[in-house]
C-alpha positions in Angstrom: -12.7 20.9 -6.0 -10.5 20.7 -3.0 -11.7 19.5 0.4 -11.1 22.9 2.0 -12.9 24.9 -0.8 -15.9 22.6 -0.6 -16.2 23.1 3.1 -15.8 26.9 2.9 -18.5 27.2 0.3 -20.9 24.9 2.1 -21.3 22.7 -0.9 -22.0 19.0 -0.9 -18.7 17.2 -1.6 -18.8 15.3 -4.9 -17.6 12.1 -3.2 -18.9 9.9 -0.5 -16.0 7.8 0.8 -16.3 4.7 2.9 -13.5 3.5 5.2 -13.9 0.3 7.1 -11.2 1.1 9.7 -10.0 4.7 10.1 -6.2 5.2 10.5 -4.2 8.3 11.1 -2.9 8.1 7.5 -6.4 8.3 6.1 -6.9 11.6 7.9 -3.5 13.0 6.8 -4.0 11.9 3.2 -7.5 13.3 2.9 -6.1 16.9 2.7 -4.8 16.1 -0.8 -7.7 14.1 -2.1 -11.0 15.2 -3.7 -13.4 16.7 -1.2 -15.5 14.0 0.3 -17.9 13.1 3.1 -16.1 10.2 4.8 -17.9 7.5 6.7 -16.0 5.0 8.9 -17.2 2.1 11.0 -14.1 1.2 13.1 -10.9 2.9 14.3 -7.3 1.7 14.2 -5.1 1.8 17.3 -2.9 4.4 15.7 -5.7 7.0 15.6 -5.6 8.4 19.2 -4.0 11.9 19.1 -5.1 12.5 15.5 -7.6 15.4 14.9 -10.5 14.0 13.0 -12.1 16.7 10.7 -15.8 17.4 10.8 -16.5 15.7 7.5 -15.4 12.4 8.9 -18.3 10.6 10.6 -18.3 7.3 12.5 -21.5 5.3 11.7 -23.1 2.0 12.3 -23.8 -0.2 9.4 -27.4 0.9 9.4 -26.3 4.5 9.6 -23.9 3.9 6.7 -26.7 2.6 4.5 -28.8 5.6 5.4 -26.1 8.1 4.4 -25.5 6.2 1.2 -29.2 6.3 0.2 -29.7 10.0 1.1 -26.3 11.3 -0.2 -26.3 13.9 -3.0 -22.7 13.0 -4.0 -22.1 11.8 -7.5 -19.3 9.3 -6.7 -19.3 6.6 -4.0 -15.8 5.4 -3.2 -16.1 1.9 -1.9 -13.6 -0.1 0.2 -11.4 -2.5 -1.6 -13.5 -5.5 -2.6 -10.8 -8.0 -1.7 -10.9 -6.8 1.9 -12.9 -10.0 2.2 -13.9 -9.5 5.8 -15.7 -6.3 4.9 -17.0 -7.5 1.5 -20.7 -8.2 2.5 -21.0 -4.6 3.8 -19.3 -3.2 0.7 -21.8 -5.0 -1.6 -24.7 -3.8 0.6 -23.5 -0.2 0.3 -23.0 -0.5 -3.5 -26.5 -2.0 -4.0 -28.1 0.6 -1.8 -26.3 3.4 -3.7 -27.3 2.0 -7.1 -30.9 1.5 -6.1 -31.2 5.0 -4.7 -29.7 6.6 -7.8 -32.2 4.6 -9.9 -35.2 5.6 -7.9 -34.2 9.2 -7.7 -33.1 9.3 -11.3 -29.8 11.0 -10.4 -26.4 10.1 -11.9 -23.8 8.3 -9.7 -20.9 5.9 -10.0 -19.1 3.6 -7.7 -15.3 3.6 -7.7 -12.6 1.6 -5.9 -8.9 2.0 -5.2 -7.3 -1.4 -5.1 -3.8 -2.6 -4.0 -4.5 -6.2 -2.9 -2.2 -8.6 -4.9 -2.7 -12.0 -3.2 -4.2 -15.0 -4.9 -8.1 -14.8 -4.6 -8.3 -18.4 -3.4 -5.8 -17.7 -0.7 -7.8 -14.6 0.3 -10.9 -16.7 0.6 -9.4 -19.8 2.4 -6.1 -18.8 3.8 -3.7 -21.7 4.3 -6.4 -24.3 4.1 -6.1 -26.6 1.1 -9.3 -26.8 -0.9 -10.3 -28.6 -4.1 -10.4 -26.4 -7.2 -13.9 -27.7 -7.9 -15.1 -26.3 -4.6 -13.1 -23.1 -4.7 -13.8 -22.0 -8.3 -17.5 -21.4 -7.9 -16.8 -19.2 -5.0 -14.3 -17.2 -7.0 -16.9 -16.9 -9.7 -19.4 -15.6 -7.2 -16.7 -13.1 -6.0 -16.4 -11.9 -9.6 -20.2 -11.5 -9.9 -20.2 -9.5 -6.6 -17.4 -7.2 -7.7 -18.7 -6.6 -11.3 -22.2 -5.8 -10.0 -20.9 -3.4 -7.3 -18.0 -1.5 -9.0 -18.2 0.8 -12.0 -14.5 1.9 -12.1 -11.4 0.7 -10.4 -7.9 2.2 -10.1 -5.1 -0.3 -9.3 -2.1 0.8 -7.3 0.2 -1.7 -9.0 0.4 -4.1 -11.8 0.4 -6.9 -9.3 -3.0 -5.7 -8.0 -4.4 -5.5 -11.6 -3.2 -9.1 -12.3 -4.8 -10.4 -9.1 -8.2 -8.8 -9.8 -8.3 -9.6 -13.5 -7.7 -13.3 -12.6 -11.2 -13.2 -11.2 -14.0 -13.9 -13.7 -15.9 -10.9 -15.0 -13.6 -8.3 -13.4 -11.5 -7.7 -16.5 -14.4 -5.9 -18.1 -14.6 -3.2 -15.4 -13.4 0.2 -16.5 -9.9 0.6 -15.0 -6.6 2.3 -14.8 -3.2 1.4 -13.2 -1.5 4.2 -11.3 1.6 2.9 -9.4 1.3 3.9 -5.8 4.5 5.9 -5.4 5.3 8.7 -3.0 5.7 12.2 -4.5 9.2 13.4 -5.1 10.4 15.5 -2.1 10.4 19.2 -2.9 13.7 19.8 -1.1 16.1 17.0 -1.4 19.2 18.6 -0.1 17.6 19.6 3.2 16.1 16.1 4.0 18.6 13.6 2.6 22.2 13.2 3.9 25.1 12.8 1.5 25.8 9.2 0.4 29.1 9.0 2.4 27.3 9.3 5.7 25.1 6.3 4.8 27.9 3.9 3.9 27.5 0.3 5.3 24.2 1.1 7.0 21.2 -1.2 6.5 17.7 -0.9 8.0 14.7 -3.2 8.4 11.4 -1.7 9.4 8.3 -3.7 10.1 6.4 -6.3 12.1 8.8 -8.7 13.6 7.2 -11.9 12.2 8.2 -14.6 9.8 5.9 -13.1 7.1 8.1 -10.0 6.9 11.2 -12.1 6.4 13.0 -11.1 9.6 14.0 -14.7 10.3 15.6 -15.0 6.8 17.4 -11.7 7.4 18.8 -12.9 10.8 20.0 -16.1 9.2 21.7 -14.2 6.3 23.2 -11.3 8.2 26.2 -13.2 9.7 27.5 -13.8 6.2 27.2 -10.0 5.5 29.3 -9.3 8.6 32.0 -11.7 7.4 32.2 -10.0 4.0 31.7 -6.4 5.3 32.9 -6.0 8.9 31.7 -2.4 9.0 28.1 -3.2 8.1 25.5 -2.2 10.6 21.9 -3.5 10.6 19.3 -1.4 12.4 16.0 -3.2 13.1 12.9 -1.2 13.9 9.5 -2.7 14.9 7.9 -5.1 17.3 5.9 -8.3 17.0 5.8 -12.0 18.0 9.6 -12.4 17.3 10.7 -9.3 19.3 12.4 -11.2 22.1 14.2 -13.4 19.6 15.4 -10.4 17.6 16.6 -8.6 20.7 18.6 -11.6 21.9 20.1 -12.1 18.4 21.1 -8.4 18.2 22.7 -8.5 21.6 25.1 -11.2 20.4 26.9 -8.7 18.2 26.0 -5.1 19.2 28.7 -3.6 17.0 26.9 -4.7 13.8 23.3 -5.2 15.0 21.1 -2.5 16.5 17.6 -3.3 17.8 15.4 -0.3 18.4 11.9 -1.8 19.0 8.9 0.4 18.0 9.7 4.0 17.4 7.7 7.2 16.5 7.5 7.8 12.7 9.9 10.7 12.9 12.6 8.6 14.3 11.9 5.8 11.8 12.3 8.3 9.0 15.6 9.4 10.4 17.0 5.9 10.6 15.9 5.0 7.1 17.3 8.3 5.9 20.7 7.4 7.3 20.7 4.0 5.6 22.2 3.0 2.3 19.8 0.1 2.0 16.4 -0.8 3.2 15.8 -4.6 3.4 12.3 -5.9 3.1 12.4 -9.7 2.4 8.7 -10.4 2.9 7.1 -13.8 2.2 3.5 -14.8 1.5 1.5 -16.2 4.4 -2.1 -17.4 3.9 -4.4 -14.4 3.4 -1.5 -12.0 3.6 0.9 -10.8 0.9 3.0 -7.6 0.9 1.0 -5.0 -1.0 2.9 -1.8 -1.3 5.1 -1.7 1.8 5.2 1.6 3.6 8.8 1.2 4.6 9.7 0.8 0.9 7.9 4.1 0.1 9.8 5.7 3.0 13.1 4.5 1.7 12.4 5.8 -1.8 11.6 9.3 -0.6 15.1 9.5 1.1 16.9 7.9 -1.8 17.8 4.6 -0.2 18.3 1.4 -2.3 15.7 -1.3 -1.7 16.5 -5.0 -1.4 13.2 -6.9 -1.3 11.5 -10.1 -2.4 9.2 -10.4 -5.5 6.2 -10.7 -3.1 5.7 -6.9 -2.9 3.3 -5.5 -5.5 6.0 -2.9 -6.4 8.5 -5.6 -7.5 8.1 -4.9 -11.2 8.6 -1.1 -10.8 11.5 -1.5 -8.3 13.3 -3.9 -10.6 12.9 -1.6 -13.6 14.5 1.2 -11.5 17.5 -0.8 -10.6 16.7 -1.9 -7.0 17.2 -5.5 -5.9 14.2 -7.9 -6.2 14.9 -11.5 -5.2 12.6 -14.4 -6.0 11.1 -15.5 -2.8 12.2 -19.1 -3.3 15.8 -17.9 -3.5 15.8 -15.6 -0.5 17.7 -17.8 1.9 20.5 -18.5 -0.6 20.8 -15.0 -2.2 19.9 -12.4 0.4 23.3 -12.1 2.1 25.1 -11.8 -1.3 22.7 -9.2 -2.6 23.1 -7.1 0.5 26.9 -7.2 0.2 26.8 -6.3 -3.4 24.4 -3.4 -2.9 26.5 -2.1 0.0 29.4 -1.9 -2.4 27.3 -0.3 -5.1 24.0 1.3 -3.9 22.0 3.4 -6.3 22.9 7.1 -6.2 20.5 8.9 -3.9 19.6 11.6 -6.4 18.7 9.0 -9.0 16.4 7.1 -6.6 14.6 10.3 -5.7 14.4 11.5 -9.4 12.6 8.2 -10.3 9.6 9.4 -8.2 6.6 11.3 -9.7 6.0 14.9 -8.9 2.5 14.0 -7.7 1.9 10.9 -5.5 0.3 7.9 -7.1 -2.5 8.0 -4.6 -3.4 11.6 -5.5 -3.3 10.9 -9.2 -5.5 7.8 -8.7 -8.0 9.9 -6.8 -8.2 12.4 -9.7 -8.9 9.6 -12.1 -11.6 8.0 -9.9 -13.3 11.3 -9.2 -13.7 12.6 -12.8 -16.2 11.5 -15.4 -13.6 11.4 -18.1 -10.4 9.4 -18.0 -7.2 11.2 -17.3 -4.2 10.4 -19.4 -1.0 9.8 -17.4 2.5 10.3 -18.7 5.5 8.4 -17.6 6.2 10.8 -14.7 3.2 9.4 -12.7 4.4 5.8 -13.0 2.2 5.3 -16.1 -0.3 4.4 -16.2 -2.4 2.2 -18.2 -6.1 2.0 -18.7 -8.4 -0.3 -20.5 -10.9 0.4 -23.2 -14.5 0.7 -22.0 -16.3 -2.7 -22.3 
């Protein structure tokens, strides 16, 4: 049942969805997901200006538990368990849900959509070095908490599945893998320029911080300029290294363009005019690149991606012919890889054709919301699932 149909008929949506921090993208995406009552506790700075539908409600933690207990929904969609900061509240909501279903003798399941792909010990302790004998019992406790809270989990990447299943007891949870890819654009000709207009153009979009690899890119780019004098790098974003990036770009404005933060429409235009998107992220404590929104943006406009193996999409990207560089080899290999791909980028139409007709997030939502497993073919990024324990 669609969200709109449920609202028009006055029916209780089948899903109660919990979002720790509401973003504009959550609101936009909800139009294509299963009808849900959505509860959120905090808001993201990108939310102002976004119309929030009536089925989105901001609540306190006490209010959240009240809604969970009284809800007539049949599915509770929990936040990702490895969002460690929110984990105690996630467990509280899950236990309240399970207890209320038991007392009222009504069916109900808990589901999770997961994309975290960092090491569980790093998520718990960040950059601090801890003895395995101290860390492992806490990881085991994390596994107990997840297993007791979650009935079904859909992973947005193989990297996420590997991370979660490295935690004790989690492997036995009913699960599927649906690669988090954007839907193939309906009209390619109208939105994507011909390949010739993108020649020698490279873009970087993201936070200007070392974890996104901007420092490695700046160190590598002069070698690209030497080999390809017409190459132009456009950098979009802001962050702690903004001033450094601006000064570096000013040293050679012919080949380096610094745009700072831009509206999404302008970012899409820049990526759409680029032959390559470079995303050389590196792991940093509790952070590791999950999916990478700029990467998804690049795929929808047919750009070739040059990235590190830290992104959870690394396996898929490599299989489709994009460039995935081992993170330990970034400094040595990034410049050469950029030059090679400028000479021979993937054909735009082939990049776009590799995308599914339905976005991975929508396909994952269908799997989580239904009582029976859906079978996915290769067009959705395939999609594996386990046998029930």
